mmCIF file of the N, C-alpha and C atoms, coordinates in Angstrom:
data_MODEL
# 
_entry.id   MODEL 
# 
loop_
_atom_site.group_PDB 
_atom_site.id 
_atom_site.type_symbol 
_atom_site.label_atom_id 
_atom_site.label_alt_id 
_atom_site.label_comp_id 
_atom_site.label_asym_id 
_atom_site.label_entity_id 
_atom_site.label_seq_id 
_atom_site.pdbx_PDB_ins_code 
_atom_site.Cartn_x 
_atom_site.Cartn_y 
_atom_site.Cartn_z 
_atom_site.occupancy 
_atom_site.B_iso_or_equiv 
_atom_site.pdbx_formal_charge 
_atom_site.auth_seq_id 
_atom_site.auth_comp_id 
_atom_site.auth_asym_id 
_atom_site.auth_atom_id 
_atom_site.pdbx_PDB_model_num 
ATOM 1   N N  . UNK A 1 1  ? 239.456 210.284 63.464  1.00 0.00 ? 1  UNK A N  1 
ATOM 2   C CA . UNK A 1 1  ? 238.181 210.624 62.868  1.00 0.00 ? 1  UNK A CA 1 
ATOM 3   C C  . UNK A 1 1  ? 238.415 211.690 61.803  1.00 0.00 ? 1  UNK A C  1 
ATOM 4   N N  . UNK A 1 2  ? 237.771 211.538 60.685  1.00 0.00 ? 2  UNK A N  1 
ATOM 5   C CA . UNK A 1 2  ? 237.948 212.450 59.561  1.00 0.00 ? 2  UNK A CA 1 
ATOM 6   C C  . UNK A 1 2  ? 236.818 213.475 59.540  1.00 0.00 ? 2  UNK A C  1 
ATOM 7   N N  . UNK A 1 3  ? 237.205 214.734 59.708  1.00 0.00 ? 3  UNK A N  1 
ATOM 8   C CA . UNK A 1 3  ? 236.226 215.821 59.696  1.00 0.00 ? 3  UNK A CA 1 
ATOM 9   C C  . UNK A 1 3  ? 236.306 216.626 58.405  1.00 0.00 ? 3  UNK A C  1 
ATOM 10  N N  . UNK A 1 4  ? 236.943 216.084 57.377  1.00 0.00 ? 4  UNK A N  1 
ATOM 11  C CA . UNK A 1 4  ? 237.177 216.856 56.158  1.00 0.00 ? 4  UNK A CA 1 
ATOM 12  C C  . UNK A 1 4  ? 235.881 217.255 55.449  1.00 0.00 ? 4  UNK A C  1 
ATOM 13  N N  . UNK A 1 5  ? 234.809 216.517 55.682  1.00 0.00 ? 5  UNK A N  1 
ATOM 14  C CA . UNK A 1 5  ? 233.550 216.859 55.024  1.00 0.00 ? 5  UNK A CA 1 
ATOM 15  C C  . UNK A 1 5  ? 232.837 218.033 55.715  1.00 0.00 ? 5  UNK A C  1 
ATOM 16  N N  . UNK A 1 6  ? 233.322 218.433 56.893  1.00 0.00 ? 6  UNK A N  1 
ATOM 17  C CA . UNK A 1 6  ? 232.716 219.548 57.626  1.00 0.00 ? 6  UNK A CA 1 
ATOM 18  C C  . UNK A 1 6  ? 233.407 220.854 57.271  1.00 0.00 ? 6  UNK A C  1 
ATOM 19  N N  . UNK A 1 7  ? 232.670 221.954 57.414  1.00 0.00 ? 7  UNK A N  1 
ATOM 20  C CA . UNK A 1 7  ? 233.303 223.261 57.214  1.00 0.00 ? 7  UNK A CA 1 
ATOM 21  C C  . UNK A 1 7  ? 234.124 223.619 58.455  1.00 0.00 ? 7  UNK A C  1 
ATOM 22  N N  . UNK A 1 8  ? 234.814 224.717 58.412  1.00 0.00 ? 8  UNK A N  1 
ATOM 23  C CA . UNK A 1 8  ? 235.714 225.118 59.499  1.00 0.00 ? 8  UNK A CA 1 
ATOM 24  C C  . UNK A 1 8  ? 235.023 225.238 60.845  1.00 0.00 ? 8  UNK A C  1 
ATOM 25  N N  . UNK A 1 9  ? 233.844 225.852 60.868  1.00 0.00 ? 9  UNK A N  1 
ATOM 26  C CA . UNK A 1 9  ? 233.116 226.033 62.127  1.00 0.00 ? 9  UNK A CA 1 
ATOM 27  C C  . UNK A 1 9  ? 232.677 224.684 62.694  1.00 0.00 ? 9  UNK A C  1 
ATOM 28  N N  . UNK A 1 10 ? 232.227 223.787 61.830  1.00 0.00 ? 10 UNK A N  1 
ATOM 29  C CA . UNK A 1 10 ? 231.807 222.459 62.274  1.00 0.00 ? 10 UNK A CA 1 
ATOM 30  C C  . UNK A 1 10 ? 232.999 221.647 62.782  1.00 0.00 ? 10 UNK A C  1 
ATOM 31  N N  . UNK A 1 11 ? 234.136 221.776 62.096  1.00 0.00 ? 11 UNK A N  1 
ATOM 32  C CA . UNK A 1 11 ? 235.355 221.093 62.541  1.00 0.00 ? 11 UNK A CA 1 
ATOM 33  C C  . UNK A 1 11 ? 235.781 221.591 63.916  1.00 0.00 ? 11 UNK A C  1 
ATOM 34  N N  . UNK A 1 12 ? 235.739 222.892 64.114  1.00 0.00 ? 12 UNK A N  1 
ATOM 35  C CA . UNK A 1 12 ? 236.111 223.477 65.406  1.00 0.00 ? 12 UNK A CA 1 
ATOM 36  C C  . UNK A 1 12 ? 235.170 222.993 66.498  1.00 0.00 ? 12 UNK A C  1 
ATOM 37  N N  . UNK A 1 13 ? 233.876 222.937 66.178  1.00 0.00 ? 13 UNK A N  1 
ATOM 38  C CA . UNK A 1 13 ? 232.886 222.471 67.151  1.00 0.00 ? 13 UNK A CA 1 
ATOM 39  C C  . UNK A 1 13 ? 233.127 221.007 67.512  1.00 0.00 ? 13 UNK A C  1 
ATOM 40  N N  . UNK A 1 14 ? 233.376 220.168 66.514  1.00 0.00 ? 14 UNK A N  1 
ATOM 41  C CA . UNK A 1 14 ? 233.626 218.751 66.774  1.00 0.00 ? 14 UNK A CA 1 
ATOM 42  C C  . UNK A 1 14 ? 234.902 218.558 67.597  1.00 0.00 ? 14 UNK A C  1 
ATOM 43  N N  . UNK A 1 15 ? 235.923 219.332 67.296  1.00 0.00 ? 15 UNK A N  1 
ATOM 44  C CA . UNK A 1 15 ? 237.165 219.255 68.063  1.00 0.00 ? 15 UNK A CA 1 
ATOM 45  C C  . UNK A 1 15 ? 236.906 219.631 69.516  1.00 0.00 ? 15 UNK A C  1 
ATOM 46  N N  . UNK A 1 16 ? 236.111 220.662 69.723  1.00 0.00 ? 16 UNK A N  1 
ATOM 47  C CA . UNK A 1 16 ? 235.779 221.100 71.079  1.00 0.00 ? 16 UNK A CA 1 
ATOM 48  C C  . UNK A 1 16 ? 234.987 220.018 71.825  1.00 0.00 ? 16 UNK A C  1 
ATOM 49  N N  . UNK A 1 17 ? 234.044 219.380 71.139  1.00 0.00 ? 17 UNK A N  1 
ATOM 50  C CA . UNK A 1 17 ? 233.247 218.306 71.743  1.00 0.00 ? 17 UNK A CA 1 
ATOM 51  C C  . UNK A 1 17 ? 234.145 217.141 72.142  1.00 0.00 ? 17 UNK A C  1 
ATOM 52  N N  . UNK A 1 18 ? 235.062 216.768 71.261  1.00 0.00 ? 18 UNK A N  1 
ATOM 53  C CA . UNK A 1 18 ? 235.978 215.661 71.551  1.00 0.00 ? 18 UNK A CA 1 
ATOM 54  C C  . UNK A 1 18 ? 236.891 215.997 72.728  1.00 0.00 ? 18 UNK A C  1 
ATOM 55  N N  . UNK A 1 19 ? 237.420 217.220 72.756  1.00 0.00 ? 19 UNK A N  1 
ATOM 56  C CA . UNK A 1 19 ? 238.278 217.631 73.872  1.00 0.00 ? 19 UNK A CA 1 
ATOM 57  C C  . UNK A 1 19 ? 237.518 217.612 75.198  1.00 0.00 ? 19 UNK A C  1 
ATOM 58  N N  . UNK A 1 20 ? 236.257 218.042 75.160  1.00 0.00 ? 20 UNK A N  1 
ATOM 59  C CA . UNK A 1 20 ? 235.440 218.027 76.375  1.00 0.00 ? 20 UNK A CA 1 
ATOM 60  C C  . UNK A 1 20 ? 235.216 216.591 76.847  1.00 0.00 ? 20 UNK A C  1 
ATOM 61  N N  . UNK A 1 21 ? 234.936 215.693 75.913  1.00 0.00 ? 21 UNK A N  1 
ATOM 62  C CA . UNK A 1 21 ? 234.726 214.281 76.255  1.00 0.00 ? 21 UNK A CA 1 
ATOM 63  C C  . UNK A 1 21 ? 236.003 213.669 76.818  1.00 0.00 ? 21 UNK A C  1 
ATOM 64  N N  . UNK A 1 22 ? 237.145 213.991 76.230  1.00 0.00 ? 22 UNK A N  1 
ATOM 65  C CA . UNK A 1 22 ? 238.416 213.483 76.736  1.00 0.00 ? 22 UNK A CA 1 
ATOM 66  C C  . UNK A 1 22 ? 238.671 213.972 78.159  1.00 0.00 ? 22 UNK A C  1 
ATOM 67  N N  . UNK A 1 23 ? 238.353 215.229 78.436  1.00 0.00 ? 23 UNK A N  1 
ATOM 68  C CA . UNK A 1 23 ? 238.531 215.769 79.785  1.00 0.00 ? 23 UNK A CA 1 
ATOM 69  C C  . UNK A 1 23 ? 237.587 215.076 80.758  1.00 0.00 ? 23 UNK A C  1 
ATOM 70  N N  . UNK A 1 24 ? 236.356 214.828 80.350  1.00 0.00 ? 24 UNK A N  1 
ATOM 71  C CA . UNK A 1 24 ? 235.408 214.121 81.204  1.00 0.00 ? 24 UNK A CA 1 
ATOM 72  C C  . UNK A 1 24 ? 235.896 212.706 81.500  1.00 0.00 ? 24 UNK A C  1 
ATOM 73  N N  . UNK A 1 25 ? 236.422 212.040 80.487  1.00 0.00 ? 25 UNK A N  1 
ATOM 74  C CA . UNK A 1 25 ? 236.948 210.688 80.678  1.00 0.00 ? 25 UNK A CA 1 
ATOM 75  C C  . UNK A 1 25 ? 238.141 210.694 81.626  1.00 0.00 ? 25 UNK A C  1 
ATOM 76  N N  . UNK A 1 26 ? 239.020 211.682 81.472  1.00 0.00 ? 26 UNK A N  1 
ATOM 77  C CA . UNK A 1 26 ? 240.170 211.795 82.364  1.00 0.00 ? 26 UNK A CA 1 
ATOM 78  C C  . UNK A 1 26 ? 239.720 212.041 83.797  1.00 0.00 ? 26 UNK A C  1 
ATOM 79  N N  . UNK A 1 27 ? 238.768 212.933 83.984  1.00 0.00 ? 27 UNK A N  1 
ATOM 80  C CA . UNK A 1 27 ? 238.289 213.241 85.336  1.00 0.00 ? 27 UNK A CA 1 
ATOM 81  C C  . UNK A 1 27 ? 237.601 212.032 85.960  1.00 0.00 ? 27 UNK A C  1 
ATOM 82  N N  . UNK A 1 28 ? 236.895 211.258 85.155  1.00 0.00 ? 28 UNK A N  1 
ATOM 83  C CA . UNK A 1 28 ? 236.260 210.041 85.653  1.00 0.00 ? 28 UNK A CA 1 
ATOM 84  C C  . UNK A 1 28 ? 237.325 209.038 86.089  1.00 0.00 ? 28 UNK A C  1 
ATOM 85  N N  . UNK A 1 29 ? 238.369 208.881 85.290  1.00 0.00 ? 29 UNK A N  1 
ATOM 86  C CA . UNK A 1 29 ? 239.473 207.995 85.636  1.00 0.00 ? 29 UNK A CA 1 
ATOM 87  C C  . UNK A 1 29 ? 240.152 208.462 86.922  1.00 0.00 ? 29 UNK A C  1 
ATOM 88  N N  . UNK A 1 30 ? 240.442 209.752 87.008  1.00 0.00 ? 30 UNK A N  1 
ATOM 89  C CA . UNK A 1 30 ? 241.106 210.322 88.179  1.00 0.00 ? 30 UNK A CA 1 
ATOM 90  C C  . UNK A 1 30 ? 240.234 210.163 89.422  1.00 0.00 ? 30 UNK A C  1 
ATOM 91  N N  . UNK A 1 31 ? 238.960 210.463 89.307  1.00 0.00 ? 31 UNK A N  1 
ATOM 92  C CA . UNK A 1 31 ? 238.048 210.343 90.453  1.00 0.00 ? 31 UNK A CA 1 
ATOM 93  C C  . UNK A 1 31 ? 237.945 208.894 90.918  1.00 0.00 ? 31 UNK A C  1 
ATOM 94  N N  . UNK A 1 32 ? 237.892 207.984 89.966  1.00 0.00 ? 32 UNK A N  1 
ATOM 95  C CA . UNK A 1 32 ? 237.860 206.562 90.308  1.00 0.00 ? 32 UNK A CA 1 
ATOM 96  C C  . UNK A 1 32 ? 239.114 206.130 91.043  1.00 0.00 ? 32 UNK A C  1 
ATOM 97  N N  . UNK A 1 33 ? 240.250 206.623 90.584  1.00 0.00 ? 33 UNK A N  1 
ATOM 98  C CA . UNK A 1 33 ? 241.524 206.322 91.234  1.00 0.00 ? 33 UNK A CA 1 
ATOM 99  C C  . UNK A 1 33 ? 241.539 206.848 92.663  1.00 0.00 ? 33 UNK A C  1 
ATOM 100 N N  . UNK A 1 34 ? 241.143 208.083 92.843  1.00 0.00 ? 34 UNK A N  1 
ATOM 101 C CA . UNK A 1 34 ? 241.129 208.689 94.180  1.00 0.00 ? 34 UNK A CA 1 
ATOM 102 C C  . UNK A 1 34 ? 240.193 207.919 95.108  1.00 0.00 ? 34 UNK A C  1 
ATOM 103 N N  . UNK A 1 35 ? 238.999 207.627 94.645  1.00 0.00 ? 35 UNK A N  1 
ATOM 104 C CA . UNK A 1 35 ? 238.025 206.921 95.477  1.00 0.00 ? 35 UNK A CA 1 
ATOM 105 C C  . UNK A 1 35 ? 238.516 205.522 95.858  1.00 0.00 ? 35 UNK A C  1 
ATOM 106 N N  . UNK A 1 36 ? 239.003 204.789 94.859  1.00 0.00 ? 36 UNK A N  1 
ATOM 107 C CA . UNK A 1 36 ? 239.456 203.427 95.098  1.00 0.00 ? 36 UNK A CA 1 
ATOM 108 C C  . UNK A 1 36 ? 240.623 203.396 96.089  1.00 0.00 ? 36 UNK A C  1 
ATOM 109 N N  . UNK A 1 37 ? 241.611 204.241 95.870  1.00 0.00 ? 37 UNK A N  1 
ATOM 110 C CA . UNK A 1 37 ? 242.795 204.225 96.727  1.00 0.00 ? 37 UNK A CA 1 
ATOM 111 C C  . UNK A 1 37 ? 242.492 204.806 98.115  1.00 0.00 ? 37 UNK A C  1 
ATOM 112 N N  . UNK A 1 38 ? 241.634 205.803 98.192  1.00 0.00 ? 38 UNK A N  1 
ATOM 113 C CA . UNK A 1 38 ? 241.257 206.336 99.505  1.00 0.00 ? 38 UNK A CA 1 
ATOM 114 C C  . UNK A 1 38 ? 240.552 205.257 100.324 1.00 0.00 ? 38 UNK A C  1 
ATOM 115 N N  . UNK A 1 39 ? 239.585 204.596 99.709  1.00 0.00 ? 39 UNK A N  1 
ATOM 116 C CA . UNK A 1 39 ? 238.838 203.555 100.423 1.00 0.00 ? 39 UNK A CA 1 
ATOM 117 C C  . UNK A 1 39 ? 239.743 202.399 100.847 1.00 0.00 ? 39 UNK A C  1 
ATOM 118 N N  . UNK A 1 40 ? 240.729 202.077 100.031 1.00 0.00 ? 40 UNK A N  1 
ATOM 119 C CA . UNK A 1 40 ? 241.621 200.961 100.336 1.00 0.00 ? 40 UNK A CA 1 
ATOM 120 C C  . UNK A 1 40 ? 242.705 201.330 101.352 1.00 0.00 ? 40 UNK A C  1 
ATOM 121 N N  . UNK A 1 41 ? 243.115 202.598 101.367 1.00 0.00 ? 41 UNK A N  1 
ATOM 122 C CA . UNK A 1 41 ? 244.328 202.953 102.106 1.00 0.00 ? 41 UNK A CA 1 
ATOM 123 C C  . UNK A 1 41 ? 244.119 203.852 103.328 1.00 0.00 ? 41 UNK A C  1 
ATOM 124 N N  . UNK A 1 42 ? 243.129 204.717 103.317 1.00 0.00 ? 42 UNK A N  1 
ATOM 125 C CA . UNK A 1 42 ? 242.950 205.652 104.435 1.00 0.00 ? 42 UNK A CA 1 
ATOM 126 C C  . UNK A 1 42 ? 242.327 204.922 105.620 1.00 0.00 ? 42 UNK A C  1 
ATOM 127 N N  . UNK A 1 43 ? 243.082 204.836 106.700 1.00 0.00 ? 43 UNK A N  1 
ATOM 128 C CA . UNK A 1 43 ? 242.597 204.088 107.859 1.00 0.00 ? 43 UNK A CA 1 
ATOM 129 C C  . UNK A 1 43 ? 242.703 204.862 109.163 1.00 0.00 ? 43 UNK A C  1 
ATOM 130 N N  . UNK A 1 44 ? 243.621 205.809 109.222 1.00 0.00 ? 44 UNK A N  1 
ATOM 131 C CA . UNK A 1 44 ? 243.833 206.543 110.462 1.00 0.00 ? 44 UNK A CA 1 
ATOM 132 C C  . UNK A 1 44 ? 243.439 208.001 110.259 1.00 0.00 ? 44 UNK A C  1 
ATOM 133 N N  . UNK A 1 45 ? 242.310 208.391 110.847 1.00 0.00 ? 45 UNK A N  1 
ATOM 134 C CA . UNK A 1 45 ? 241.815 209.752 110.674 1.00 0.00 ? 45 UNK A CA 1 
ATOM 135 C C  . UNK A 1 45 ? 242.152 210.646 111.861 1.00 0.00 ? 45 UNK A C  1 
ATOM 136 N N  . UNK A 1 46 ? 243.111 210.221 112.680 1.00 0.00 ? 46 UNK A N  1 
ATOM 137 C CA . UNK A 1 46 ? 243.493 211.022 113.843 1.00 0.00 ? 46 UNK A CA 1 
ATOM 138 C C  . UNK A 1 46 ? 244.615 211.997 113.520 1.00 0.00 ? 46 UNK A C  1 
ATOM 139 N N  . UNK A 1 47 ? 245.145 211.927 112.297 1.00 0.00 ? 47 UNK A N  1 
ATOM 140 C CA . UNK A 1 47 ? 246.253 212.790 111.909 1.00 0.00 ? 47 UNK A CA 1 
ATOM 141 C C  . UNK A 1 47 ? 246.031 213.291 110.485 1.00 0.00 ? 47 UNK A C  1 
ATOM 142 N N  . UNK A 1 48 ? 246.532 214.498 110.211 1.00 0.00 ? 48 UNK A N  1 
ATOM 143 C CA . UNK A 1 48 ? 246.438 215.034 108.857 1.00 0.00 ? 48 UNK A CA 1 
ATOM 144 C C  . UNK A 1 48 ? 247.378 214.306 107.907 1.00 0.00 ? 48 UNK A C  1 
ATOM 145 N N  . UNK A 1 49 ? 248.512 213.864 108.425 1.00 0.00 ? 49 UNK A N  1 
ATOM 146 C CA . UNK A 1 49 ? 249.535 213.226 107.596 1.00 0.00 ? 49 UNK A CA 1 
ATOM 147 C C  . UNK A 1 49 ? 249.224 211.749 107.384 1.00 0.00 ? 49 UNK A C  1 
ATOM 148 N N  . UNK A 1 50 ? 249.678 211.236 106.243 1.00 0.00 ? 50 UNK A N  1 
ATOM 149 C CA . UNK A 1 50 ? 249.550 209.806 105.987 1.00 0.00 ? 50 UNK A CA 1 
ATOM 150 C C  . UNK A 1 50 ? 250.565 209.042 106.822 1.00 0.00 ? 50 UNK A C  1 
ATOM 151 N N  . UNK A 1 51 ? 250.161 207.874 107.288 1.00 0.00 ? 51 UNK A N  1 
ATOM 152 C CA . UNK A 1 51 ? 251.121 207.004 107.958 1.00 0.00 ? 51 UNK A CA 1 
ATOM 153 C C  . UNK A 1 51 ? 252.013 206.372 106.882 1.00 0.00 ? 51 UNK A C  1 
ATOM 154 N N  . UNK A 1 52 ? 253.082 205.749 107.299 1.00 0.00 ? 52 UNK A N  1 
ATOM 155 C CA . UNK A 1 52 ? 253.971 205.074 106.348 1.00 0.00 ? 52 UNK A CA 1 
ATOM 156 C C  . UNK A 1 52 ? 253.218 203.989 105.599 1.00 0.00 ? 52 UNK A C  1 
ATOM 157 N N  . UNK A 1 53 ? 252.415 203.231 106.316 1.00 0.00 ? 53 UNK A N  1 
ATOM 158 C CA . UNK A 1 53 ? 251.630 202.171 105.666 1.00 0.00 ? 53 UNK A CA 1 
ATOM 159 C C  . UNK A 1 53 ? 250.633 202.742 104.664 1.00 0.00 ? 53 UNK A C  1 
ATOM 160 N N  . UNK A 1 54 ? 249.974 203.825 105.033 1.00 0.00 ? 54 UNK A N  1 
ATOM 161 C CA . UNK A 1 54 ? 249.016 204.450 104.124 1.00 0.00 ? 54 UNK A CA 1 
ATOM 162 C C  . UNK A 1 54 ? 249.726 204.989 102.882 1.00 0.00 ? 54 UNK A C  1 
ATOM 163 N N  . UNK A 1 55 ? 250.865 205.613 103.079 1.00 0.00 ? 55 UNK A N  1 
ATOM 164 C CA . UNK A 1 55 ? 251.625 206.156 101.959 1.00 0.00 ? 55 UNK A CA 1 
ATOM 165 C C  . UNK A 1 55 ? 252.063 205.056 100.995 1.00 0.00 ? 55 UNK A C  1 
ATOM 166 N N  . UNK A 1 56 ? 252.540 203.963 101.540 1.00 0.00 ? 56 UNK A N  1 
ATOM 167 C CA . UNK A 1 56 ? 252.939 202.813 100.714 1.00 0.00 ? 56 UNK A CA 1 
ATOM 168 C C  . UNK A 1 56 ? 251.731 202.246 99.984  1.00 0.00 ? 56 UNK A C  1 
ATOM 169 N N  . UNK A 1 57 ? 250.622 202.137 100.679 1.00 0.00 ? 57 UNK A N  1 
ATOM 170 C CA . UNK A 1 57 ? 249.392 201.617 100.085 1.00 0.00 ? 57 UNK A CA 1 
ATOM 171 C C  . UNK A 1 57 ? 248.941 202.504 98.918  1.00 0.00 ? 57 UNK A C  1 
ATOM 172 N N  . UNK A 1 58 ? 248.961 203.809 99.113  1.00 0.00 ? 58 UNK A N  1 
ATOM 173 C CA . UNK A 1 58 ? 248.549 204.738 98.057  1.00 0.00 ? 58 UNK A CA 1 
ATOM 174 C C  . UNK A 1 58 ? 249.467 204.598 96.846  1.00 0.00 ? 58 UNK A C  1 
ATOM 175 N N  . UNK A 1 59 ? 250.768 204.506 97.083  1.00 0.00 ? 59 UNK A N  1 
ATOM 176 C CA . UNK A 1 59 ? 251.720 204.351 95.982  1.00 0.00 ? 59 UNK A CA 1 
ATOM 177 C C  . UNK A 1 59 ? 251.443 203.061 95.203  1.00 0.00 ? 59 UNK A C  1 
ATOM 178 N N  . UNK A 1 60 ? 251.272 201.966 95.926  1.00 0.00 ? 60 UNK A N  1 
ATOM 179 C CA . UNK A 1 60 ? 250.995 200.678 95.270  1.00 0.00 ? 60 UNK A CA 1 
ATOM 180 C C  . UNK A 1 60 ? 249.657 200.707 94.538  1.00 0.00 ? 60 UNK A C  1 
ATOM 181 N N  . UNK A 1 61 ? 248.668 201.304 95.162  1.00 0.00 ? 61 UNK A N  1 
ATOM 182 C CA . UNK A 1 61 ? 247.332 201.385 94.562  1.00 0.00 ? 61 UNK A CA 1 
ATOM 183 C C  . UNK A 1 61 ? 247.363 202.191 93.266  1.00 0.00 ? 61 UNK A C  1 
ATOM 184 N N  . UNK A 1 62 ? 247.994 203.342 93.291  1.00 0.00 ? 62 UNK A N  1 
ATOM 185 C CA . UNK A 1 62 ? 248.047 204.171 92.083  1.00 0.00 ? 62 UNK A CA 1 
ATOM 186 C C  . UNK A 1 62 ? 248.861 203.492 90.983  1.00 0.00 ? 62 UNK A C  1 
ATOM 187 N N  . UNK A 1 63 ? 249.980 202.875 91.358  1.00 0.00 ? 63 UNK A N  1 
ATOM 188 C CA . UNK A 1 63 ? 250.786 202.160 90.361  1.00 0.00 ? 63 UNK A CA 1 
ATOM 189 C C  . UNK A 1 63 ? 249.966 201.071 89.679  1.00 0.00 ? 63 UNK A C  1 
ATOM 190 N N  . UNK A 1 64 ? 249.277 200.283 90.492  1.00 0.00 ? 64 UNK A N  1 
ATOM 191 C CA . UNK A 1 64 ? 248.489 199.174 89.943  1.00 0.00 ? 64 UNK A CA 1 
ATOM 192 C C  . UNK A 1 64 ? 247.338 199.700 89.079  1.00 0.00 ? 64 UNK A C  1 
ATOM 193 N N  . UNK A 1 65 ? 246.664 200.730 89.549  1.00 0.00 ? 65 UNK A N  1 
ATOM 194 C CA . UNK A 1 65 ? 245.537 201.301 88.814  1.00 0.00 ? 65 UNK A CA 1 
ATOM 195 C C  . UNK A 1 65 ? 245.996 201.853 87.467  1.00 0.00 ? 65 UNK A C  1 
ATOM 196 N N  . UNK A 1 66 ? 247.111 202.584 87.458  1.00 0.00 ? 66 UNK A N  1 
ATOM 197 C CA . UNK A 1 66 ? 247.598 203.183 86.218  1.00 0.00 ? 66 UNK A CA 1 
ATOM 198 C C  . UNK A 1 66 ? 248.127 202.122 85.250  1.00 0.00 ? 66 UNK A C  1 
ATOM 199 N N  . UNK A 1 67 ? 248.797 201.107 85.770  1.00 0.00 ? 67 UNK A N  1 
ATOM 200 C CA . UNK A 1 67 ? 249.265 200.017 84.907  1.00 0.00 ? 67 UNK A CA 1 
ATOM 201 C C  . UNK A 1 67 ? 248.080 199.286 84.283  1.00 0.00 ? 67 UNK A C  1 
ATOM 202 N N  . UNK A 1 68 ? 247.053 199.079 85.080  1.00 0.00 ? 68 UNK A N  1 
ATOM 203 C CA . UNK A 1 68 ? 245.848 198.425 84.570  1.00 0.00 ? 68 UNK A CA 1 
ATOM 204 C C  . UNK A 1 68 ? 245.211 199.283 83.472  1.00 0.00 ? 68 UNK A C  1 
ATOM 205 N N  . UNK A 1 69 ? 245.079 200.572 83.709  1.00 0.00 ? 69 UNK A N  1 
ATOM 206 C CA . UNK A 1 69 ? 244.477 201.471 82.726  1.00 0.00 ? 69 UNK A CA 1 
ATOM 207 C C  . UNK A 1 69 ? 245.301 201.497 81.439  1.00 0.00 ? 69 UNK A C  1 
ATOM 208 N N  . UNK A 1 70 ? 246.611 201.497 81.589  1.00 0.00 ? 70 UNK A N  1 
ATOM 209 C CA . UNK A 1 70 ? 247.496 201.486 80.422  1.00 0.00 ? 70 UNK A CA 1 
ATOM 210 C C  . UNK A 1 70 ? 247.312 200.196 79.619  1.00 0.00 ? 70 UNK A C  1 
ATOM 211 N N  . UNK A 1 71 ? 247.217 199.093 80.322  1.00 0.00 ? 71 UNK A N  1 
ATOM 212 C CA . UNK A 1 71 ? 247.047 197.793 79.647  1.00 0.00 ? 71 UNK A CA 1 
ATOM 213 C C  . UNK A 1 71 ? 245.694 197.719 78.927  1.00 0.00 ? 71 UNK A C  1 
ATOM 214 N N  . UNK A 1 72 ? 244.654 198.189 79.579  1.00 0.00 ? 72 UNK A N  1 
ATOM 215 C CA . UNK A 1 72 ? 243.333 198.197 78.944  1.00 0.00 ? 72 UNK A CA 1 
ATOM 216 C C  . UNK A 1 72 ? 243.364 199.083 77.698  1.00 0.00 ? 72 UNK A C  1 
ATOM 217 N N  . UNK A 1 73 ? 244.000 200.251 77.810  1.00 0.00 ? 73 UNK A N  1 
ATOM 218 C CA . UNK A 1 73 ? 244.113 201.142 76.651  1.00 0.00 ? 73 UNK A CA 1 
ATOM 219 C C  . UNK A 1 73 ? 244.866 200.497 75.501  1.00 0.00 ? 73 UNK A C  1 
ATOM 220 N N  . UNK A 1 74 ? 245.942 199.774 75.824  1.00 0.00 ? 74 UNK A N  1 
ATOM 221 C CA . UNK A 1 74 ? 246.722 199.095 74.788  1.00 0.00 ? 74 UNK A CA 1 
ATOM 222 C C  . UNK A 1 74 ? 245.893 198.014 74.113  1.00 0.00 ? 74 UNK A C  1 
ATOM 223 N N  . UNK A 1 75 ? 245.149 197.252 74.905  1.00 0.00 ? 75 UNK A N  1 
ATOM 224 C CA . UNK A 1 75 ? 244.295 196.199 74.336  1.00 0.00 ? 75 UNK A CA 1 
ATOM 225 C C  . UNK A 1 75 ? 243.192 196.804 73.461  1.00 0.00 ? 75 UNK A C  1 
ATOM 226 N N  . UNK A 1 76 ? 242.637 197.907 73.910  1.00 0.00 ? 76 UNK A N  1 
ATOM 227 C CA . UNK A 1 76 ? 241.606 198.594 73.140  1.00 0.00 ? 76 UNK A CA 1 
ATOM 228 C C  . UNK A 1 76 ? 242.181 199.061 71.805  1.00 0.00 ? 76 UNK A C  1 
ATOM 229 N N  . UNK A 1 77 ? 243.393 199.622 71.825  1.00 0.00 ? 77 UNK A N  1 
ATOM 230 C CA . UNK A 1 77 ? 244.034 200.083 70.598  1.00 0.00 ? 77 UNK A CA 1 
ATOM 231 C C  . UNK A 1 77 ? 244.317 198.908 69.660  1.00 0.00 ? 77 UNK A C  1 
ATOM 232 N N  . UNK A 1 78 ? 244.771 197.783 70.220  1.00 0.00 ? 78 UNK A N  1 
ATOM 233 C CA . UNK A 1 78 ? 245.009 196.590 69.394  1.00 0.00 ? 78 UNK A CA 1 
ATOM 234 C C  . UNK A 1 78 ? 243.713 196.107 68.757  1.00 0.00 ? 78 UNK A C  1 
ATOM 235 N N  . UNK A 1 79 ? 242.661 196.106 69.540  1.00 0.00 ? 79 UNK A N  1 
ATOM 236 C CA . UNK A 1 79 ? 241.357 195.672 69.029  1.00 0.00 ? 79 UNK A CA 1 
ATOM 237 C C  . UNK A 1 79 ? 240.894 196.588 67.894  1.00 0.00 ? 79 UNK A C  1 
ATOM 238 N N  . UNK A 1 80 ? 241.026 197.886 68.083  1.00 0.00 ? 80 UNK A N  1 
ATOM 239 C CA . UNK A 1 80 ? 240.621 198.848 67.054  1.00 0.00 ? 80 UNK A CA 1 
ATOM 240 C C  . UNK A 1 80 ? 241.481 198.724 65.809  1.00 0.00 ? 80 UNK A C  1 
ATOM 241 N N  . UNK A 1 81 ? 242.773 198.486 65.991  1.00 0.00 ? 81 UNK A N  1 
ATOM 242 C CA . UNK A 1 81 ? 243.668 198.332 64.842  1.00 0.00 ? 81 UNK A CA 1 
ATOM 243 C C  . UNK A 1 81 ? 243.298 197.090 64.047  1.00 0.00 ? 81 UNK A C  1 
ATOM 244 N N  . UNK A 1 82 ? 242.876 196.042 64.722  1.00 0.00 ? 82 UNK A N  1 
ATOM 245 C CA . UNK A 1 82 ? 242.468 194.807 64.058  1.00 0.00 ? 82 UNK A CA 1 
ATOM 246 C C  . UNK A 1 82 ? 241.214 194.979 63.235  1.00 0.00 ? 82 UNK A C  1 
ATOM 247 N N  . UNK A 1 83 ? 240.311 195.847 63.687  1.00 0.00 ? 83 UNK A N  1 
ATOM 248 C CA . UNK A 1 83 ? 239.067 196.085 62.959  1.00 0.00 ? 83 UNK A CA 1 
ATOM 249 C C  . UNK A 1 83 ? 239.297 196.936 61.718  1.00 0.00 ? 83 UNK A C  1 
ATOM 250 N N  . UNK A 1 84 ? 240.338 197.758 61.736  1.00 0.00 ? 84 UNK A N  1 
ATOM 251 C CA . UNK A 1 84 ? 240.593 198.664 60.614  1.00 0.00 ? 84 UNK A CA 1 
ATOM 252 C C  . UNK A 1 84 ? 241.256 197.947 59.445  1.00 0.00 ? 84 UNK A C  1 
ATOM 253 N N  . UNK A 1 85 ? 241.823 196.778 59.718  1.00 0.00 ? 85 UNK A N  1 
ATOM 254 C CA . UNK A 1 85 ? 242.555 196.055 58.657  1.00 0.00 ? 85 UNK A CA 1 
ATOM 255 C C  . UNK A 1 85 ? 241.629 195.315 57.743  1.00 0.00 ? 85 UNK A C  1 
# 
């Protein structure tokens, strides 16, 4: 995004707004990951520690979730690059 038409204070404000939005998006992604994997994997509430099965499930869940997010981001970037041409 080009902020060259804004003065310094406006540029700083826009940068701050964008950074805040990026943090909100990251927290939403992280919260979604935690909720999804907890619901899918947490099954034994009699112990503080994860069972081996739960630990494996969490690892697989996070790997799949992050790979999916990466792929969606790549497709989004490809789509945006196509519109700019």
